[in-house]
Kinemage of the C-alpha trace (Angstrom):
@kinemage 1
@onewidth
@group {chain A} dominant
@subgroup {mainchain}
@vectorlist {calphas} color= white
{ca met a 1} P 187.951 120.866 40.075
{ca thr a 2} L 187.507 121.097 43.844
{ca ser a 3} L 189.863 123.350 45.776
{ca ser a 4} L 192.057 121.852 48.423
{ca lys a 5} L 190.662 124.309 50.963
{ca his a 6} L 187.090 123.142 50.368
{ca arg a 7} L 188.100 119.477 50.614
{ca trp a 8} L 189.449 120.052 54.114
{ca phe a 9} L 186.459 122.175 55.030
{ca val a 10} L 184.291 119.180 54.147
{ca val a 11} L 186.474 116.882 56.273
{ca ala a 12} L 186.157 119.326 59.222
{ca val a 13} L 182.363 119.533 58.855
{ca phe a 14} L 182.013 115.746 58.580
{ca phe a 15} L 184.303 115.249 61.588
{ca leu a 16} L 182.142 117.613 63.656
{ca phe a 17} L 178.954 115.951 62.425
{ca met a 18} L 180.183 112.473 63.304
{ca leu a 19} L 181.641 113.563 66.660
{ca leu a 20} L 178.437 115.220 67.843
{ca his a 21} L 176.263 112.476 66.359
{ca gln a 22} L 178.272 109.775 68.105
{ca ser a 23} L 178.134 111.726 71.369
{ca asp a 24} L 174.369 111.918 71.075
{ca lys a 25} L 174.125 108.156 70.426
{ca phe a 26} L 176.305 107.272 73.418
{ca leu a 27} L 174.461 109.536 75.861
{ca ile a 28} L 171.866 106.832 76.453
{ca gly a 29} L 174.342 104.772 78.513
{ca pro a 30} L 175.318 107.255 81.248
{ca leu a 31} L 171.777 108.726 81.263
{ca thr a 32} L 170.126 105.337 81.724
{ca thr a 33} L 169.434 105.673 85.460
{ca pro a 34} L 167.703 109.087 85.396
{ca ile a 35} L 165.671 108.027 82.352
{ca met a 36} L 164.533 104.845 84.142
{ca glu a 37} L 163.613 106.875 87.202
{ca thr a 38} L 161.613 109.383 85.126
{ca phe a 39} L 159.412 106.709 83.539
{ca gly a 40} L 159.524 104.149 86.359
{ca ile a 41} L 160.737 101.325 84.093
{ca asp a 42} L 162.943 98.270 84.662
{ca glu a 43} L 166.108 97.062 82.897
{ca ala a 44} L 164.223 94.967 80.338
{ca gln a 45} L 162.100 97.941 79.278
{ca met a 46} L 165.197 100.133 79.092
{ca gly a 47} L 166.976 97.521 77.011
{ca ala a 48} L 164.095 97.609 74.518
{ca val a 49} L 164.768 101.320 74.034
{ca ser a 50} L 168.260 100.719 72.658
{ca thr a 51} L 167.210 97.637 70.709
{ca gly a 52} L 164.523 99.599 68.833
{ca ala a 53} L 166.975 102.228 67.592
{ca leu a 54} L 169.486 99.559 66.565
{ca leu a 55} L 166.871 97.625 64.595
{ca val a 56} L 165.617 100.717 62.779
{ca gly a 57} L 169.175 101.733 61.899
{ca ala a 58} L 170.075 98.277 60.616
{ca ile a 59} L 166.954 97.958 58.460
{ca leu a 60} L 167.510 101.359 56.860
{ca tyr a 61} L 171.145 100.826 55.801
{ca pro a 62} L 170.208 99.490 52.336
{ca val a 63} L 167.649 102.296 51.925
{ca trp a 64} L 170.170 105.015 52.689
{ca gly a 65} L 172.719 103.286 50.459
{ca tyr a 66} L 170.359 103.326 47.477
{ca leu a 67} L 169.285 106.926 48.098
{ca tyr a 68} L 172.876 108.135 48.297
{ca asp a 69} L 173.788 106.418 45.034
{ca arg a 70} L 170.669 107.765 43.318
{ca tyr a 71} L 170.433 111.395 44.558
{ca ala a 72} L 172.635 114.243 45.809
{ca arg a 73} L 174.540 112.885 48.791
{ca ala a 74} L 175.374 116.190 50.484
{ca lys a 75} L 171.698 117.197 50.598
{ca leu a 76} L 170.696 113.771 51.916
{ca leu a 77} L 173.341 114.024 54.615
{ca ala a 78} L 171.919 117.420 55.578
{ca leu a 79} L 168.497 115.738 55.767
{ca ala a 80} L 169.979 113.014 57.993
{ca ser a 81} L 171.387 115.670 60.335
{ca leu a 82} L 167.993 117.388 60.445
{ca ile a 83} L 166.287 114.071 61.242
{ca trp a 84} L 168.848 113.505 64.006
{ca gly a 85} L 168.044 116.896 65.517
{ca leu a 86} L 164.283 116.585 65.285
{ca thr a 87} L 163.962 112.981 66.485
{ca thr a 88} L 166.332 113.618 69.430
{ca ser a 89} L 164.274 116.656 70.436
{ca leu a 90} L 161.045 114.648 70.151
{ca asn a 91} L 162.640 111.924 72.258
{ca ala a 92} L 163.569 114.468 74.931
{ca ser a 93} L 159.975 115.739 75.140
{ca ala a 94} L 158.359 112.281 75.446
{ca pro a 95} L 155.699 112.417 78.226
{ca asn a 96} L 155.568 108.655 78.913
{ca tyr a 97} L 157.469 105.431 78.319
{ca gly a 98} L 155.504 104.369 75.223
{ca thr a 99} L 156.226 107.659 73.487
{ca phe a 100} L 159.837 107.559 74.626
{ca leu a 101} L 160.252 104.032 73.214
{ca ala a 102} L 158.761 105.046 69.840
{ca thr a 103} L 160.677 108.319 69.518
{ca arg a 104} L 163.918 106.647 70.588
{ca ala a 105} L 163.442 104.062 67.854
{ca ser a 106} L 162.999 106.914 65.389
{ca thr a 107} L 166.470 108.209 66.285
{ca gly a 108} L 167.847 105.129 64.501
{ca ile a 109} L 166.724 106.552 61.140
{ca asp a 110} L 169.822 108.711 60.817
{ca asp a 111} L 172.199 106.206 62.437
{ca ser a 112} L 172.631 104.412 59.115
{ca ser a 113} L 173.391 107.579 57.115
{ca tyr a 114} L 177.204 107.314 57.066
{ca pro a 115} L 177.692 105.453 53.729
{ca gly a 116} L 176.974 108.632 51.745
{ca leu a 117} L 179.430 110.613 53.849
{ca his a 118} L 182.185 108.102 53.117
{ca ser a 119} L 181.258 108.072 49.441
{ca ile a 120} L 181.613 111.869 49.237
{ca ile a 121} L 185.063 111.638 50.821
{ca ala a 122} L 186.054 109.067 48.192
{ca asp a 123} L 185.249 111.621 45.486
{ca tyr a 124} L 187.247 114.374 47.209
{ca phe a 125} L 190.347 112.214 47.909
{ca gly a 126} L 192.140 109.622 45.790
{ca pro a 127} L 192.621 105.950 46.764
{ca gln a 128} L 196.218 106.563 47.864
{ca val a 129} L 195.192 108.694 50.872
{ca arg a 130} L 191.632 107.626 51.739
{ca gly a 131} L 192.655 105.371 54.594
{ca lys a 132} L 194.100 108.291 56.569
{ca ile a 133} L 190.974 110.393 56.027
{ca tyr a 134} L 188.647 107.576 57.083
{ca gly a 135} L 190.894 106.874 60.063
{ca leu a 136} L 190.675 110.534 61.052
{ca leu a 137} L 186.880 110.537 60.765
{ca gln a 138} L 186.584 107.319 62.749
{ca leu a 139} L 188.334 108.946 65.679
{ca thr a 140} L 184.878 110.385 66.332
{ca gly a 141} L 183.621 107.010 67.630
{ca pro a 142} L 185.750 106.731 70.787
{ca leu a 143} L 186.028 110.510 71.191
{ca gly a 144} L 182.249 110.772 70.884
{ca tyr a 145} L 181.895 108.083 73.543
{ca leu a 146} L 184.087 110.084 75.927
{ca met a 147} L 182.338 113.329 75.049
{ca gly a 148} L 178.918 111.819 75.615
{ca met a 149} L 180.017 110.363 78.940
{ca val a 150} L 181.426 113.697 80.128
{ca leu a 151} L 178.405 115.637 78.873
{ca ala a 152} L 176.001 113.289 80.662
{ca leu a 153} L 177.929 113.155 83.930
{ca val a 154} L 178.712 116.869 84.118
{ca met a 155} L 175.484 118.368 82.794
{ca gly a 156} L 172.901 115.614 83.283
{ca gly a 157} L 172.643 116.160 87.041
{ca val a 158} L 172.528 119.942 86.656
{ca ile a 159} L 170.092 120.567 83.809
{ca gly a 160} L 168.399 117.147 83.551
{ca trp a 161} L 168.592 114.486 80.860
{ca arg a 162} L 165.883 116.067 78.731
{ca asn a 163} L 167.783 119.344 78.384
{ca val a 164} L 170.979 117.489 77.493
{ca tyr a 165} L 169.133 115.906 74.580
{ca tyr a 166} L 167.639 119.263 73.596
{ca ile a 167} L 171.186 120.591 73.296
{ca thr a 168} L 172.429 117.743 71.104
{ca gly a 169} L 169.236 117.829 69.047
{ca gly a 170} L 169.687 121.537 68.433
{ca leu a 171} L 173.264 120.925 67.299
{ca gly a 172} L 171.948 118.380 64.802
{ca val a 173} L 169.620 120.981 63.268
{ca leu a 174} L 172.446 123.550 63.158
{ca leu a 175} L 174.772 121.145 61.402
{ca ala a 176} L 172.042 120.331 58.894
{ca val a 177} L 172.107 123.985 57.820
{ca val a 178} L 175.921 124.013 57.628
{ca ile a 179} L 176.033 120.863 55.486
{ca phe a 180} L 173.173 122.004 53.232
{ca leu a 181} L 174.741 125.399 52.536
{ca gly a 182} L 178.439 124.602 52.806
{ca val a 183} L 179.193 121.163 51.364
{ca arg a 184} L 179.405 120.990 47.574
{ca glu a 185} L 178.398 117.747 45.874
{ca pro a 186} L 181.380 116.268 43.993
{ca gln a 187} L 180.919 114.311 40.803
{ca arg a 188} L 180.926 110.591 41.411
{ca gly a 189} L 184.363 109.232 40.569
{ca ala a 190} L 186.116 112.634 40.790
{ca gly a 191} L 188.684 111.149 43.183
{ca glu a 192} L 189.702 108.348 40.789
{ca pro a 193} L 193.137 108.949 39.195
{ca glu a 194} L 191.851 108.158 35.687
{ca leu a 195} L 189.112 110.790 35.886
{ca ala a 196} L 190.829 113.454 37.980
{ca gln a 197} L 192.271 115.374 35.041
{ca leu a 198} L 189.102 115.536 32.933
{ca ala a 199} L 187.561 118.977 32.537
{ca glu a 200} L 184.106 117.446 32.906
{ca ile a 201} L 183.012 114.140 34.394
{ca gly a 202} L 179.863 112.418 33.255
{ca ile a 203} L 176.974 111.898 35.639
{ca his a 204} L 176.726 108.380 36.961
{ca lys a 205} L 173.984 107.325 39.364
{ca phe a 206} L 172.745 104.093 40.919
{ca asp a 207} L 172.737 101.246 38.435
{ca leu a 208} L 170.878 98.046 39.330
{ca asp a 209} L 173.105 95.833 37.176
{ca ala a 210} L 176.217 97.309 38.784
{ca ala a 211} L 174.682 96.726 42.217
{ca lys a 212} L 173.977 93.079 41.348
{ca arg a 213} L 177.583 92.657 40.222
{ca leu a 214} L 178.726 93.589 43.725
{ca phe a 215} L 177.839 90.043 44.758
{ca arg a 216} L 180.135 88.627 42.075
{ca lys a 217} L 183.258 90.269 43.523
{ca pro a 218} L 185.123 87.634 45.556
{ca thr a 219} L 186.933 90.189 47.710
{ca leu a 220} L 183.764 92.039 48.546
{ca leu a 221} L 181.937 88.839 49.496
{ca leu a 222} L 184.842 87.970 51.784
{ca leu a 223} L 184.625 91.425 53.399
{ca phe a 224} L 180.905 90.910 53.958
{ca val a 225} L 181.517 87.611 55.762
{ca gln a 226} L 184.423 89.093 57.718
{ca gly a 227} L 182.238 91.999 58.749
{ca phe a 228} L 179.692 89.743 60.427
{ca phe a 229} L 182.311 88.124 62.660
{ca gly a 230} L 184.662 91.102 62.928
{ca val a 231} L 182.294 93.089 65.123
{ca phe a 232} L 181.970 90.324 67.717
{ca pro a 233} L 185.059 91.388 69.731
{ca trp a 234} L 184.065 95.035 69.565
{ca gln a 235} L 180.571 94.448 70.883
{ca val a 236} L 181.636 91.969 73.568
{ca ile a 237} L 184.434 94.200 74.879
{ca thr a 238} L 182.530 97.471 74.833
{ca tyr a 239} L 179.421 95.913 76.376
{ca trp a 240} L 181.060 93.806 79.091
{ca ile a 241} L 184.516 95.289 79.821
{ca phe a 242} L 183.301 97.563 82.641
{ca arg a 243} L 181.654 94.704 84.483
{ca tyr a 244} L 184.677 92.483 83.876
{ca leu a 245} L 187.014 95.058 85.424
{ca glu a 246} L 184.707 95.469 88.388
{ca thr a 247} L 183.762 91.911 89.200
{ca glu a 248} L 186.694 89.825 88.002
{ca arg a 249} L 189.656 92.159 88.413
{ca gly a 250} L 188.472 94.117 91.459
{ca tyr a 251} L 188.621 97.663 90.028
{ca ser a 252} L 186.813 100.492 91.758
{ca ser a 253} L 184.605 102.930 89.810
{ca asp a 254} L 187.336 105.578 89.787
{ca glu a 255} L 189.952 103.072 88.652
{ca ile a 256} L 187.674 101.883 85.859
{ca leu a 257} L 187.102 105.476 84.724
{ca ile a 258} L 190.806 106.325 84.639
{ca thr a 259} L 191.812 103.048 83.009
{ca met a 260} L 189.149 103.028 80.321
{ca ser a 261} L 189.468 106.725 79.507
{ca thr a 262} L 193.178 106.211 78.847
{ca val a 263} L 192.621 103.042 76.839
{ca ile a 264} L 189.913 104.716 74.725
{ca leu a 265} L 192.268 107.589 73.873
{ca ile a 266} L 194.925 105.048 72.846
{ca leu a 267} L 192.333 103.193 70.777
{ca ser a 268} L 191.437 106.470 69.059
{ca ala a 269} L 194.979 106.831 67.743
{ca gly a 270} L 194.745 103.356 66.225
{ca tyr a 271} L 192.194 104.475 63.652
{ca phe a 272} L 194.486 107.080 62.077
{ca ile a 273} L 197.635 104.967 62.427
{ca gly a 274} L 195.858 102.009 60.869
{ca gly a 275} L 194.519 104.091 57.998
{ca ala a 276} L 197.941 105.629 57.345
{ca ala a 277} L 199.612 102.211 57.466
{ca gly a 278} L 197.048 100.852 55.039
{ca asp a 279} L 197.619 103.747 52.620
{ca ala a 280} L 201.390 103.277 52.760
{ca ala a 281} L 201.075 99.531 52.141
{ca phe a 282} L 198.505 100.046 49.347
{ca arg a 283} L 200.914 102.357 47.501
{ca arg a 284} L 203.337 99.439 47.380
{ca thr a 285} L 200.867 96.701 46.528
{ca pro a 286} L 197.079 96.376 46.095
{ca arg a 287} L 197.250 93.708 48.787
{ca gly a 288} L 198.492 96.296 51.283
{ca arg a 289} L 195.312 97.198 53.155
{ca met a 290} L 194.352 93.543 53.570
{ca leu a 291} L 197.808 92.604 54.825
{ca val a 292} L 197.824 95.440 57.363
{ca ser a 293} L 194.362 94.398 58.586
{ca ser a 294} L 195.373 90.736 58.800
{ca val a 295} L 198.453 91.445 60.903
{ca ala a 296} L 196.606 93.944 63.111
{ca val a 297} L 193.710 91.670 64.089
{ca leu a 298} L 196.138 88.838 64.835
{ca leu a 299} L 198.211 91.119 67.074
{ca gly a 300} L 195.005 92.285 68.744
{ca ala a 301} L 194.139 88.656 69.548
{ca val a 302} L 197.632 87.976 70.913
{ca phe a 303} L 197.724 91.012 73.184
{ca leu a 304} L 194.173 90.453 74.429
{ca phe a 305} L 195.143 86.880 75.358
{ca phe a 306} L 198.104 88.176 77.323
{ca ala a 307} L 195.936 90.813 79.023
{ca leu a 308} L 193.237 88.344 80.084
{ca thr a 309} L 195.728 85.776 81.375
{ca thr a 310} L 197.667 88.386 83.400
{ca pro a 311} L 197.024 87.852 87.144
{ca pro a 312} L 194.562 90.433 88.602
{ca glu a 313} L 197.172 91.756 91.014
{ca asn a 314} L 199.556 92.716 88.199
{ca arg a 315} L 197.629 95.765 87.062
{ca leu a 316} L 200.532 97.412 85.256
{ca met a 317} L 201.081 94.542 82.824
{ca phe a 318} L 197.330 94.187 82.354
{ca phe a 319} L 197.137 97.867 81.397
{ca val a 320} L 200.091 97.528 78.994
{ca phe a 321} L 198.602 94.523 77.196
{ca leu a 322} L 195.094 96.076 77.143
{ca ser a 323} L 196.571 99.263 75.645
{ca ala a 324} L 198.433 97.222 73.023
{ca thr a 325} L 195.160 95.489 72.156
{ca ala a 326} L 193.434 98.881 71.865
{ca ile a 327} L 196.002 100.310 69.447
{ca phe a 328} L 195.580 97.428 66.990
{ca met a 329} L 191.795 96.893 67.347
{ca pro a 330} L 190.742 99.729 65.017
{ca phe a 331} L 193.458 99.221 62.337
{ca ser a 332} L 191.123 97.304 60.026
{ca ala a 333} L 188.179 99.763 60.217
{ca pro a 334} L 189.455 102.507 57.849
{ca asn a 335} L 191.074 99.879 55.644
{ca met a 336} L 187.785 98.022 55.301
{ca ile a 337} L 186.022 101.124 53.961
{ca ser a 338} L 188.933 101.945 51.660
{ca ser a 339} L 189.035 98.360 50.397
{ca val a 340} L 185.327 98.400 49.563
{ca tyr a 341} L 185.882 101.561 47.515
{ca asp a 342} L 189.057 100.185 45.902
{ca ile a 343} L 186.961 97.595 44.080
{ca thr a 344} L 183.510 99.156 43.507
{ca leu a 345} L 182.212 101.633 40.939
{ca pro a 346} L 181.543 105.157 42.297
{ca glu a 347} L 177.819 104.966 41.568
{ca val a 348} L 177.251 101.952 43.841
{ca arg a 349} L 179.732 102.669 46.618
{ca ser a 350} L 177.149 103.832 49.143
{ca thr a 351} L 175.133 100.693 48.442
{ca ala a 352} L 178.194 98.450 48.862
{ca leu a 353} L 179.155 100.024 52.171
{ca ala a 354} L 175.527 99.999 53.352
{ca ile a 355} L 175.399 96.228 52.741
{ca gln a 356} L 178.689 95.816 54.635
{ca leu a 357} L 177.399 97.824 57.617
{ca phe a 358} L 174.030 96.041 57.571
{ca ile a 359} L 175.815 92.696 57.874
{ca glu a 360} L 178.045 94.065 60.638
{ca asn a 361} L 174.982 95.198 62.586
{ca ala a 362} L 173.555 91.701 62.303
{ca gly a 363} L 176.689 90.370 63.941
{ca ala a 364} L 176.672 93.155 66.520
{ca ala a 365} L 173.202 92.168 67.706
{ca thr a 366} L 174.335 88.624 68.400
{ca ala a 367} L 177.616 89.087 70.265
{ca pro a 368} L 176.675 90.596 73.676
{ca phe a 369} L 173.970 87.975 74.264
{ca leu a 370} L 176.326 85.129 73.323
{ca ala a 371} L 178.950 86.499 75.722
{ca gly a 372} L 176.342 86.700 78.472
{ca leu a 373} L 175.412 83.048 78.014
{ca ile a 374} L 179.062 81.963 78.248
{ca ala a 375} L 179.683 84.226 81.258
{ca arg a 376} L 176.683 82.747 83.071
{ca gln a 377} L 178.092 79.260 82.567
{ca tyr a 378} L 181.735 80.151 83.234
{ca asp a 379} L 182.918 83.791 83.570
{ca leu a 380} L 183.524 86.906 81.472
{ca lys a 381} L 187.205 86.099 81.012
{ca thr a 382} L 186.201 82.828 79.323
{ca ala a 383} L 183.624 84.660 77.202
{ca phe a 384} L 186.257 87.143 76.037
{ca leu a 385} L 188.762 84.420 75.270
{ca leu a 386} L 186.332 82.212 73.377
{ca ile a 387} L 184.601 84.899 71.357
{ca cys a 388} L 187.270 87.568 70.776
{ca ile a 389} L 190.264 85.339 70.169
{ca ser a 390} L 188.421 82.888 67.906
{ca thr a 391} L 186.772 85.563 65.758
{ca trp a 392} L 189.977 87.583 65.410
{ca val a 393} L 191.865 84.493 64.295
{ca leu a 394} L 189.040 83.813 61.851
{ca cys a 395} L 189.252 87.382 60.567
{ca thr a 396} L 193.009 87.023 60.130
{ca ile a 397} L 192.296 84.128 57.785
{ca phe a 398} L 189.618 86.118 55.911
{ca tyr a 399} L 191.933 89.109 55.431
{ca ser a 400} L 194.779 86.838 54.331
{ca val a 401} L 192.587 85.227 51.683
{ca gly a 402} L 191.389 88.730 50.753
{ca ala a 403} L 195.011 89.803 50.251
{ca tyr a 404} L 195.343 86.974 47.717
{ca leu a 405} L 192.124 87.882 45.885
{ca val a 406} L 192.026 91.680 45.940
{ca pro a 407} L 194.591 92.516 43.146
{ca arg a 408} L 192.257 91.116 40.506
{ca asp a 409} L 189.260 93.124 41.727
{ca val a 410} L 191.350 96.293 41.994
{ca ala a 411} L 192.630 95.759 38.443
{ca val a 412} L 189.060 95.307 37.157
{ca leu a 413} L 187.990 98.650 38.658
{ca arg a 414} L 191.030 100.466 37.346
{ca ala a 415} L 190.313 99.104 33.870
{ca gln a 416} L 186.693 100.252 34.124
{ca met a 417} L 187.846 103.718 35.173
{ca arg a 418} L 190.268 103.932 32.237
{ca glu a 419} L 187.504 102.916 29.822
{ca arg a 420} L 185.181 105.497 31.340
{ca ala a 421} L 187.862 108.216 31.115
{ca glu a 422} L 188.590 107.413 27.467
{ca ala a 423} L 184.905 107.434 26.576
{ca glu a 424} L 184.296 110.762 28.283
{ca gln a 425} L 187.469 112.300 26.866
{ca ala a 426} L 186.286 111.381 23.352
{ca val a 427} L 183.058 113.353 23.659
{ca gln a 428} L 184.538 116.460 25.291
{ca pro a 429} L 185.295 119.507 23.122
{ca gly a 430} L 188.924 120.137 22.159
């Protein structure tokens, strides 16, 4: 059995890993200008830098998913942290644009390494509390964005962009050592209620037939489809919101910084609140997480509509509605991960989440370009309204249908876990 102290040590290590890793990923934005000046490149060439890393990360999601389900996840996560450190350091030392482009693409290798981390958490914590833990860990996204922005703006001009990346790369190597030596590999399924009381749990690794059966689960297929569309609002808002505030609402740079920093902090709270709400609802009914997600995305659409249709001169009401949108935007994220694990066998959970995230990345690549086309024809407000509102309404429908379907898939998994527990209990001594 795993001690409670070690479980929370693992959460702390994973939180630090994700926070620093996200900070490193987001540095590229505020460091764009000095990097372009160093290599004498234009916007199109700089855009290719980010695209390369995104493509590599997306392609490798299924690979990481399989490896995590087949081998020791903690050691693979340590390897991912080491790759992060080494590729970032190589990227910082690039002597020319071609090398910088190639080494930056290589930093995408570790960007798709999170499914194993989430799978480990599922084996340390039971299904009744996973949403809160995932919500806590996902705070690292917006906090990492802020941390990367501050690190780049405060230190970039003093020590140079290369040295900033050397620092974050070094932290990646250091965390690789901490994870390798400090995080114990739990048995797959140890967090399931049916297996928690067994003295020994059998070893279960990636099973091809079980992986194929993932595509026969109606709820999971619905989550896959929802994932493609669900990232559209995120990508459109994060990519275009700064320009929208500047050009269509007349905000100065300082006003944008203050407004968005506050909104991002509010958004951060939404991850944990959403995960906690999903856990509470799930304890009452297996439909709980889906219902919480359905209501949240609908409220996000409503508040964003009010924000966008608020006159530019009424900045207070715009801020209130934008903040309300931000609090509900992340509700579904921890509940999505928990829902995937509520209906999949422990030995294919990394694969299932990797497929989900691969599909989400496919949607993410489409959204900013689509918004740009609409904005060129009309304006960014219209792009936000058309893309964000329509996809959130669509996701509300998907989650509502998922709430209808999910009890059966949850019951199937629970029955499989009971059968597994009975079989393993029968072969244990005493």
